[in-house]
Every structure is written in structure tokens, then in C-alpha cells.
N, C-alpha and C positions, 0 to 999 in steps of 0.2 A: 444240476448242482452248479453254482457259480464257481468260477475259477479260484477266487479268493478262498472259498470254503474248501475246495480241494487242496489248495496249498496249505491251509492250516491243518487239515487232517494228515497231510504228508509230513509236515513238520512234527506233529505229535507222534507219528510212526517212527521217525528218526530218533526223537528224544527217548521214546520207550525202548527202542533197541539199544541205543548207546548206554542207557542206564543199566540195562540188563547185562551188557558186556563189559562193564567197568569192573576192574579187579578190586579186591578188598583194600589194598593199599592206596587206592585212589587213581591208579594209572589205567591207561588203555594200552593194550599190547596187541598190535596187529602185525601181520607179516610184512617184512621188508624184503620183497622177493625180486631176485635178479636172475641172471643167466646161470649156466652150469658150473662156472669156475670154482666157486667155494665148495660146492658139493664134490667136485672131482678132486680138488686138492685134499679135502678131508678124507676121502676114500684112500688116496695114495698114502697120506701120512699115517693113518691108523693101521693100514696094512704093513707099511714099511717098518714102523716101530713096534708092530705086533701089540698094539694097545688093547687093553681089556674092553674098551668101548667098541671095538670093531665088530664083534659078533652081533651086537644090537643095532649099530648105526649103519653099517655098510649095506645090508639088505634094504633098509628104508631109503638111504641116499641113492642106491642103485635103481630102486623102483621109481624114484622121482626123475632120474635121468632118462629112463626108458619111456616114462609117460610124456616127457617133453620132446622126445625125438620126433622129427617130422617124417612124413612118408618118403621123402627124398633121401633119408638117411642122415640129414644134417640136423644140427641144433641151431635154433634161431635166438636172436636177441629181442625180437618183437614180431608181431603177427605178419606184417607185410615184408619181412626180411626174406630174401630168397634162400638164405642159409649162411651161417657165419662160420668161416673156416676155423678161426682160432678156438671158438667155443666147441666146435665139433671135435677138434684135436684134443682139447682138454677133457671133454666128456668121454671120448674113446679111450684115452689114456687112463682115466680114473676107473672106468669099468674093467679095463684089461689088467692093470697092475694090482687092483684089489682082488682079482679073481672072481668078481661078480659075473663077468662075461668072458667067453672064449672068442679068440679072433676069428673062429670059423662060424660063429653064430650069425644068423641072417642079418640081424640089425647091425652087427659089427661090419659085415661085408658091405652093407649099404653105406655105412659111414666111411669106410675105406675108399669106396668108389667116389664118393663126394669129395673127400680130401684130395685124392690124386687128380681128379678132374679140375680142381681149383688150384693146382700148383704144388700140392704137397706141403710138408712141414716147412719147407724153405720159404713159403709165402705167409707163414703165420706171423702174428704180432710179436713184438720183442718180449712182451711179458710172458707169452706162451713159451717161447724159446727158452726164457729164463727158467720157467718151471720145469721144462724138459731137461735142461742142463743140470738142475738140482738133483734130478733123478737119473743122471748119466744116460740120457736119451738123446741129447743134442750136444754137439761139440762146443765146449766153453770158448774156444778162440773166436767163434762167430758172434759171441755176445759183446756188445760195445763196452769197452772198459770205462769205468768211472774212477777217476784218480782219487786215491785216499787223501792226498794233500789238501783237498778242499776242506777237510775237518780242521786243518791248522790255520786256515786263512781267517784273519780277524773279522769280527762281525761287521765292521764298518765298510768292508770291501764287498761290492755287489755280488761277486761269484762265491762268496762264503757259503758253506753248507747251512749256516745259521740264518741266511737270508732267504732260503727257500720257504715255500709254504709249509705250514705245520704238517699237512698231509704228506708231502714229499719227504720231509725230514723223518717222519715216523717210518716210512717205507724204505727210505734209502739208507738209514743207519745199518740195518741188517744186509741190505743189498751191497753196500760198499765192502763189507766184510766178506761176503760170499763171492763177489766178483774178484776180489784180490786173491782169496785162497783157492778159487776154482773148486769149491767144495761140492761134492755130490754124495748122495746116499741111495743105495739100491740093494735090495735083497739079491743074493746070488741066483735065486730061482726065478726072479722076475723076468717076464718076457720083454723083448725089445720091440721097437717100432720102426726099424729100418725099412720095412715094406711100405711105409708112408712117405718116404723120401722119393722124389721124382728123379733126381740126377744121381749118377754113380759117385760123383765127386763128394757129395754130402754123405753118402754111405761109407766111403773111405774115411772121411773126416771124423765120422762117428767113432770108428775104430782108433784113429790117431788120437782123438780127444781123450779116450780112456788112458792111453799111454801118457799123454801130456798131463792128465790129472794126477796120475801116480807120481810123475816127475816133480810137479809143482808142490805136491804135499811134502816133499823132502827138501824143497828149496828154502833156505833160511830167509826170514824177513829182516829188512834193515831196521835200525832204531827208529827212524822217522815213521815208517809204516807201522811198527809195533805200537808206537805212541798213538797213532791215528786209530788203530784197531781198538785200543783201550778206550779212546774217547767214544767211538761208536758203540762199544759194549756198554759203557756207562750211560750213554744216552738212552739205549734200549731199556736198561734196568730201571732207570729213573722214570720212564714213562709207562711202565707196567701198571695197569689200573687194578682195582680191587678184585675183579673177577679173574685176573691172571693174564689177560690179553694185553697186547701192545696198543695202547691208546684206544681200545675198544674197536679195533679193526681186525676182522678175521684175516684179511689178505696180508696185513703187516705181521700178524701173529704167526702165520705160516712161515714167513721169511725169518722171523726172529728165532723160531725153533731150530730151523736149519742152521742159522748163524751161530747159535749157542752150541749146537752139536759140533760145528766146525772149530769152535774155540776149546773143545775138550769137555764140555758138559756131558754127563752121561744121560742115557734115555730115561732113567728113573730119577734124575735130578728133580728136586722139589719145584724149581722154577719152570721146568719143561712140563712136568705133570700138571702143575697149576694152569699153565697155558692151554694144555689139551683139554682140561676140564672146562676152562673158560670157553673154548671153541664149541664144546658140546652143548654148553648153555645157550649158544646162539641158534641151536637147532629149533626149528618151528615145525610142529607136526601138522601136516595137511592130509587128513584121511589116512591112506595107507603109505604115506611117504613123509620124508623129512627134508627140509631145506635149511642149509646153514646160511643164516643171514650174514651179510658182510659187516653190518653194524646195526643192532636193533634200534628202531626208531622211536623208542618209548617216550622220551621227553618231547620230541617233535609232535608225535601223535596226540599225546595227552594235552599239550598246550593248545594245539589247534582245536581239539574237540571241546575242551573246557571253554575256550572263547566262543566257539560256534554255538554251544548250548546256551551261553549267556545272551548271545545275539538272538537266539530263538525264543528267549523269554524267561529262562531260569534265572533266579536271583542268587545272591551270595548266601542266602539262607538255606538253599537246597543242599541236602547232604552230598549229592554227586559233585556239586561245584566245590563245596567245602573240602571234601576229601581230595579232590584233584589239586586244589590250591595248596593244601598242606604237603602233598607229595612233591609238587613243583618247588615249593619254598625250600624244602630240605635239600634240594639238589643245586642250590645256588653255590657257585664256586667262590670261596671266600679267601683262599690263600694267595700269597704272592706268586705270580706265575710269569713265565717267559712268554712274551707275545708281541704282536704287532710287527710291521715290516722292519722296524728298527731293532726288534728283539730286545727292547729295554724291559726291565722288570717293572711291573706295575700291579696295582691292586685289582685282582679279578673281581668281577661282579656279574659276569654273564652266565649263560647256561650252555651246555653242550647238547649233542644230538641224542645220545643214549644215556641211560641212568648210570652207566659206569664210566662215561666220558668225563673224567674229573680234571683233565689238564688241557682240554682244547675247547674253550668257549667259542661260540661263533655268533655272528650278527643275526642271522635268520632265526635261530632258536631263541636267542635272547629277546628279540622283539616279539616273538610268538608267546613266550612265557609272560613277558610284561603285559601284553594284551589280556592274557588270562587272569592276571593278578590285579589289574588296574582298579577294579571296583572294590578290592580289599584294602588298597593303599590309603584310602581316605581316613579310616577310623581304627586301624589295628597297627600297633607300633612295629611288630616284627615284619609285617608286610611293607610298611612304610620305609623301613630301612633297606629292605631288599629292593624295593622299587627305586629308591634314590640311587643306590650304588649301581643298580642295573642300568638305569637311564644314563648315568654318568659314563659307565663303560661303553654303552652303545654310542653315545654322541662322540666319545673320544676315539671311536674307530672310524670316523668319517675321513675319507681320503682327501688329500689336498686338492684333487680335481673336483670335489663336491659329491662324488658318489660313495657307495659302500661296497665292499667285497665281503666274502663269506668269513674268512679266517684272519686275513692279514690287513695291515694298514700300509698304504704307499708301497705296494709291491712293485718291483722293477722288471718290466717285460724283457729288457735287453739281456738280462742275465742268462736267458735260455739259449742264446745264439750259438755258443761254442758246443752245445750238446746236441748231436744229431741222433736223437732218440725219439721214436714214435710217441706222440702225445705228450712229450715232456713239457712243452709250453702250455698244455691244457691243465697241468697240475702243479708244476714247479712254481708258477707265479699265480697271484690271486688278484687280478685287477678289478676295478669297479664293475659291477654287473647291474643291468637294468632291473632284473627281478628283485635282487636284494635291495637296491636303491629305492625302487618303487614301494616295496613293502615297508621299508623303514620310514619312508616319507609318509605313507598312509598312517603308520603308527603315530608319527609326530603330529599329524593333523587331527586324527580321531581321538587320541588319548593325551597328548601333551597340549592340544589346542593351539598349535603353532600355525601360522599362516605365511603367505609369501612375503610378508614384511620382515620376517626373521632372516638373518643373514645365512644361517645354516640351510634353511629351506631354499633360499634363493640359489645358493650354490648347487644344491641337489637338483633343483628344477632345471637350472642351466645345463647341468651334466646330462640330464635326460633329453632335453631339447637337442643338444649337440649330438647325441648318440641315437636319435631316431633314424630309422632306415628311410630311404627315399619313398618307399611305398606306404609309409605311415606306421609301420610296426616297430617293435623292439625285440631283440634277441634275448631270451631268458637262459641263463647259464645252467640253472639247477632244475629246470622243468622243460617239458617239450611244448613248444620251444619259443616260437614267435607269438603264439596265442598267450602263452604263459607270461612272457616278458611284457606284452602289450597290456594285458590285464593288470599286472603289477604297476606299470608306469602310469596308466590312466587313472586307476583308483587312487594311487598315491598323489598325483597332481590335483585331482578333484578334492581330496581330503584336506589339502592345504589352501583351498580356495580358488584354484584356477578355474576360469569360466568354462562351461560346457561349449561355449561358442568360440573358444580360442582356436585358431587355425591348427595348432598342434593336436588338440583333442579331436577336432572335426576330421582331420586326416586319418587319425587312428581308427575312429568309428567307421569312416568310409571303407577302410581296409577290412575291418572285421565283417562288415555287411557284404563286402565283395567276395570274401572267401566262405561265406555261409554255404553249407551243403544243401543239396536238393531235398534232403529229408528234413530240413528245417533246423538242423543242429550244426555243430562244429567238430572237426576232427583233424589232427595233425600227425604226420608220420614222424617217427624217430629219425628218418632220413634227413629231415630239416636240420637236425643237430649236426649231421655229418657234412652236408653241403652248404650250411649257413645261409639257406634261403628257404622260404616256406614251401613245403611239399605236403599236400593233403593226404589223409587216409581215404580209403574207398567208402568209408562209413563214418558217421559221427560217433564220438565217444562221450561218455557221461561226464568225465572230468573237464574235457575241453569245452563242452557245451556249458557247463556250470561257470567256468572262467569267463567265457565270452558273454554270457547273459549278465553276470555280475558287473562286467564292464559297461554294458549298455544301461543297466539299471542305475549305475553311478552317474550317468550322463543325462538321461531322460527324466523329466519331471512327471511325465505321464507314460503309462505302459503303451508300447507300440505293438503292432501286429507281430513283428519279429520276436519281441520279448515274450508275448503271450503264447505264440506257437512253440517257441523253443522251450518254454517252461513246461507246457503240456507234454512235449516229447520227453523232457528230462525226467518227469515223474513216471511216465510209462516205461521208459528204458531201464530205469533203476529198480524196477520191481522184480526183475529176474536177472540172474547172472548170465552174462554173455561177454563176447569179446568187446562190446561197447564199454563194459565196466572193468575189464581186465587188461586193456591195452596199457603198456607202460607209459606213464606220463612224468616220471622222475628221471633226471639225467645225472650221470656220474662221470663217465669218460666217453667223449664223443666217438661213436662208432663201435664201442666195446663194452659199455656197462650202462644198462638202463634198468629202471626200477619200477615195478608195479607195487605201489603202496596200497595195501589192502584197506587202509583207512580212507583213502582219497574219495572213493565213490560214496562215502558217508559224509565226510567233512565238507567238501566243496558244494555239493547240492544243498545240504542243510544251510550253509551260510548264504547261498544265493537265494533260496526260498525265503529265508528270514529277512534279507534285505528287501526283497520284493514286497513282503508283507508289511514291513515297516514303512516303506515309501509310498505304497499304493493302496493301503487299506481303506482310504477314504473314497476310492473310486468304485463304482458299481461295475464289476467286470464279469 
């Protein structure tokens, strides 16, 4: 059987499966799977509040944590991780405080040994210490204080709370309240974790922290702080979305619940109960376990799949495409929203990441949805209007430097300097990124038919050229990592007409071929995201191989041996589940949050196979 025939059969297999897995409302819902943090937080919260959901959920969440524990006793963020200290502490605490495990259980003793061997709780990430402090397991004085007065600073001042990225604002509104009030919540019968501290000093601080907590609860707040707390409370309440969560983030919703409790809301308050119900709706059932997704990726998955199926040959007349398009159209954000780096009010026209993300449109999701709807915009009025406002919103988000970021426009990196907080710079600001810029540029070329003669395109291309690494690659912020960024940059520049022989393109292709694995594919470790340099995995992954091949297809007019061999491998590897298809290729927080999109082993191979078929179907292969 010729390769082209095999490719066509594989495309048809993908189409059949995706059609079968589409939901009645037109969406595709795959798991947005990350580490143990959300599962652990949920177990603690349900147990501490004695929620009626605990009897059903805690056994399923606990089973998931046990299934993910490594033989060393640690929990990992990715396969080639030696063990992640903060994740292990979070999982251990969730299992212990929920009552699912006893500290004398073998798996808990293994985890304890790993934690102590790696420096104990003292060496954990600041976010882990914050979670422990909320449950009176870590001394609040050790948490870096965030001053409340930032809420009073006008928007035109760089350090203002309102100039941070939307992600940080959503999380830090409750954090500001909790840090000021030194609030913690713990059942009297809950066990402690002082045995996980390495130094006696911290064990003593844990006891002192409890006394300080009781003292501060009685300390009166000054008028300025009271006003700031009210602003933070109002910000939270205004950004609660339809399902009851805070901006559709589980992590922010956990903090919001604790913050509301610290302000005097009762456990059975409607807003808290609605939030807990929203969190339970983020649960994704995987066989005998449940995972609490940090933010369901429904819009992102549906948009990418809808576009990929159209690239594979389905027309707008196909019911699967029509239903998906109607679903996406209904989620366009129409209201006046606060947004952009200047935080000016402007007409929303973008799309968010999940179906409940009604207040945080982002560039990547918007261009993904516009791709999916582009073929509808020519002849249907409602789609045409959505297309017009969506494109205007997207183009309006271009930064002055020529690039695009995920959420904000013209974010200011210097605003993070006064805050000595781990990973603060990775989330507080939202600078131009090669992956977002490249994908937006590809959309502009493929769907708006813009070329390098257009001023916006020129600015974007210049930004990419300026930010190419010396080895020819680009770093991708929201995927792993240099393969992702390079794929987005090259396919973007090719779509707007940059020659395949341009030195910038040639250097990128030379780099891709240089890092090709011995098995004929491509694979990149999440460690690249931490060290900001390319680090390979010991095996190729399905998603990285698809991205690399799609890059090569965009450049070569005829199929090469590398492309053909890689494609044959891709089809073989993706026919059975393995670590090749489950390795995390989505990036959230460098070193601490990585995502296995269960949709990705379907989306990106299908797109790559379809592009191969379109470009090379005239060749006898």
C-alpha cells in the first residue's frame, strides 16, 4: 500500500473517531490533565467544609493520586521528572487531611522519605506554602506579604493591581485578602505535617504561627486596608462566571472560597456552595478515578478539532462542522469588558478557553475559533458579524513591538521587579510570545490573505526575526517548548509569503533536523521550559513529531525522506496509547504546571496528515 493511501485511511480513522466523540451540543470535551494540585486541594476543601460531595469524590480523587504516585514515593509533573517536591507535598497533604490515607501507610512513608530527602516543606514552592498556611500547616509569617495598597494605585501607574495580567488579577484578588488577614481553616481533628519539616526552627514557627494567627484575627483593620479588601471582594464577585467558579479557574476558586470565609461568609452561603458545585463540574472521570481540571479546555479543543476536520476535507455542510460552529458562535463574548494592558474598556469580540470563561477572552482561542468559522463567514450574516468583530478584536491586541501575547496588550515586564515571589514574572506580565505571534500570523496569512506587504504583518515578522534563538529555534510559552515555538513561527511566516529559502527559515529547519531523534521522530522534555534551552526526551512523542513534520511540510515542495519516515512513525505510534501520546506538551507555569491535553494526540496528527495530503497528493509516494 502506498504511503498516500495509508495517510488517507488514517485521516478517515481520525474523522470517524472524532465524529463519534462529539457531544450533542456540538462541542468536544477532552480532559485537561495536569498534576496533583487541584485534586489535593479539592480533597482538603471537601473534607474541611464537610461537603456532601466528599463521600462520592474523595475516593475517586484519592485513587487518582495513588495511581499517579511513582515507585520512589514522589509525584511527578512529567515522565522524565525525577520527582516534584511541591507536588508530592500537595498530594501527601490531600491524602492525609481528607482521611483517605494514614501517615503510616506504606505509600505515605515513601512520600515522606522523598520529601525529607529533598529538603522538606521548607524547600517547597511559594504556592504550596500558601496552601499549607491556609490550612494552618505552615507559618503565615514565612509567606511573602503582598501589600493591599496596590488595589488603590490608579490604573495608569505600572505597579497597579489593574495592570497585572488577567490571570494574576483573578488569583491575587483573594490572595491579597488572605495574606492580609492571615486566615486559615482547619478541622480540630485534622492531623499535622510537622514531621515533614527538616529544621526544628520551622517546627517551632509552626506553633508560633498558630498563636500569631489568633492574634491577627483580633487586630483591627485600618480604613485604607478595609477599603482595599472591599475592592478585592468586589473584584472577585464581579468575576464569578456562570458555573460559580472564579473566572473558570479551579485554582483561583479555591482561594476565593477561603477568602470569602475569611470575610465572614458562612459555609452554606449560596456563593460558596455555587463555587463548590462549579469545582465538582470540573471533575473528569477517567476509569476508576476523577481528575479536577484547572480549567476545562472545551472551546480550545472544539475550535481546533473543527478546523482540523475541515482541513481534512469535511465541508460546512457536514453536521459535525455545523454543530461545532453553532456551539462556538454562541460563546462569542459580546459585552463591554475590561481588558488589554491599559485596562481600557473596549468592545469584546474574542473567545475564551472554556465554555464558562465569559470575561477573559484571549488571543490564541480567538484565532483558533476564527479559523473554525472562517468558511461560514462568507455567506451567513450571524457568522459574518462574529467574524468581523473577532478579527477586529484580534488585530487590536497586537503589541507595539509587533508581537502578540495571550491575554494582555503592551504588558510591562519591569512591574515585577519589586516582588520577590517565585514565578511571579511568569504570570504577572504577559509579553509577546513566539507561539501566539506565529499562530496569529498564520491565521492572517491563511484566512485574511495578508502578506509581508501589510504593515501589521511586517511588524509581526520583524518581532519573530528579532526573537529567534541563535540555534534557529523559538521558545513557545504555552507549549513544550522550542519545537512548539519553532513550528508556530515557521508556519506563520510561510503563510504570509516568506520564502522557504529565507535564511531565517533555513536556520530553523536545520535546527529541527539536527534535533531529530534516532527513532525518526521528535520529542522535547518539559525541562526545556525550566532551563529555557532545548532538552530532548529519551523518546519521540506523537505531538512533537506532528508539530515538527507540519513545519517541514510547510517548507518543502516535495516530500523528503525525513517527512515520509516521520509520518509513517506518527501513524504507527498513535494507534496505541503509550507515553509517546501522554507526555505533557502544554505549558502553564514553568517548573510547576504542565498539561496533557487528551485532545492533542488527535488534533495535531490529523492536521499534519491533512496538510501532507493536500500538498503532496500529486506525488507517487
